[in-house]
C-alpha positions in Angstrom: 81.5 73.7 97.7 80.1 75.3 94.6 81.2 79.0 94.2 78.5 81.2 92.9 80.6 84.4 93.0 84.3 84.7 93.6 86.2 88.0 92.9 88.9 90.3 94.1 88.3 94.0 93.9 88.8 95.5 90.5 91.8 97.8 90.0 91.0 100.0 87.1 87.2 99.9 87.2 86.9 100.8 90.9 89.2 103.9 90.6 89.8 104.9 86.9 91.2 108.4 87.8 93.7 106.9 90.3 94.7 104.4 87.7 95.4 107.1 85.1 97.3 109.2 87.6 99.5 106.2 88.6 100.1 105.5 84.9 101.2 109.1 84.3 103.6 108.8 87.2 105.2 105.6 85.9 108.1 107.4 84.0 109.0 109.1 87.3 109.2 105.8 89.1 106.5 106.6 91.7 103.8 105.1 89.5 105.3 101.7 89.6 105.3 101.8 93.4 101.7 102.9 93.4 100.7 100.1 91.1 102.6 97.5 93.1 100.9 98.6 96.4 97.5 98.9 94.7 97.9 95.4 93.1 98.9 93.8 96.4 96.0 95.4 98.3 93.5 94.3 95.7 94.8 90.7 95.5 94.8 90.5 99.3 91.0 90.8 99.5 88.5 88.3 98.1 84.8 87.8 98.4 83.4 84.3 97.8 79.7 83.4 97.8 78.8 79.7 97.9 75.4 78.0 98.1 75.4 78.3 101.9 77.7 81.1 103.0 79.6 84.3 102.2 83.4 84.4 102.9 85.4 87.6 102.9 89.1 87.4 103.5 91.7 90.1 103.4 95.4 90.5 104.3 98.7 89.4 102.9 100.8 88.2 105.8 98.1 88.1 108.4 94.6 87.1 107.3 91.2 88.3 108.5 88.3 86.1 107.5 84.6 86.8 108.0 82.1 84.1 107.1 78.3 84.5 107.3 75.7 81.9 106.6 73.4 83.0 103.8 70.3 82.3 106.0 71.7 84.8 108.6 72.0 87.7 106.3 69.3 90.3 107.0 70.2 93.0 104.5 72.4 93.4 101.4 73.4 97.0 100.6 75.0 97.8 97.3 76.6 101.3 97.0 77.5 102.6 93.5 78.5 106.1 92.4 77.9 107.1 88.8 81.4 106.1 87.7 81.0 102.8 89.6 77.8 102.1 87.8 79.5 102.9 84.4 82.3 100.4 85.1 80.1 97.8 86.8 81.7 97.8 90.3 80.5 98.9 93.8 80.7 98.4 97.5 78.8 95.5 99.0 77.7 95.7 102.7 76.2 92.6 104.4 74.2 93.0 107.6 73.1 90.3 109.9 71.8 92.2 112.9 72.4 95.6 114.3 73.4 98.8 112.5 76.9 97.9 111.5 77.7 95.7 108.5 79.4 92.4 109.2 81.2 92.5 105.8 82.2 95.6 103.7 83.7 94.7 100.3 84.8 97.7 98.2 85.4 97.8 94.5 83.8 94.5 93.8 82.8 93.7 90.2 79.1 93.0 89.5 77.9 93.8 93.1 74.3 93.3 92.3 74.9 89.6 91.6 75.7 89.0 95.3 72.4 90.7 96.2 70.5 88.5 93.7 72.2 85.3 95.0 71.3 86.1 98.7 67.7 87.1 97.8 67.2 83.9 95.7 68.5 81.8 98.6 66.2 83.6 101.1 63.2 83.1 98.8 63.9 79.3 98.8 63.5 79.2 102.6 
């Protein structure tokens, strides 16, 4: 299985103000707890795009996995605020049918790459 995209959400780039605030709170001791919690939440989510499917898994102790065949994806929506665009991160929403996204991955680095991979795959078919 050839992975075309495989990333965890970015910590600093997805929330630079929260990162700075937690850094300021490190001497008090609260910042370390915030960083630990934030790190665990980011490492517990992962988006993987292969040649045939998209897999999104999240959770530390219990896992939630969603897998979509690339041919079944109808719409890829990339949401980026100004700061998200400056730091190269964003939210990726994948729709198959209906009005609700099947997968929502927040804070992902280079979100437009996922859109390009899906569109290139759909163009082949």
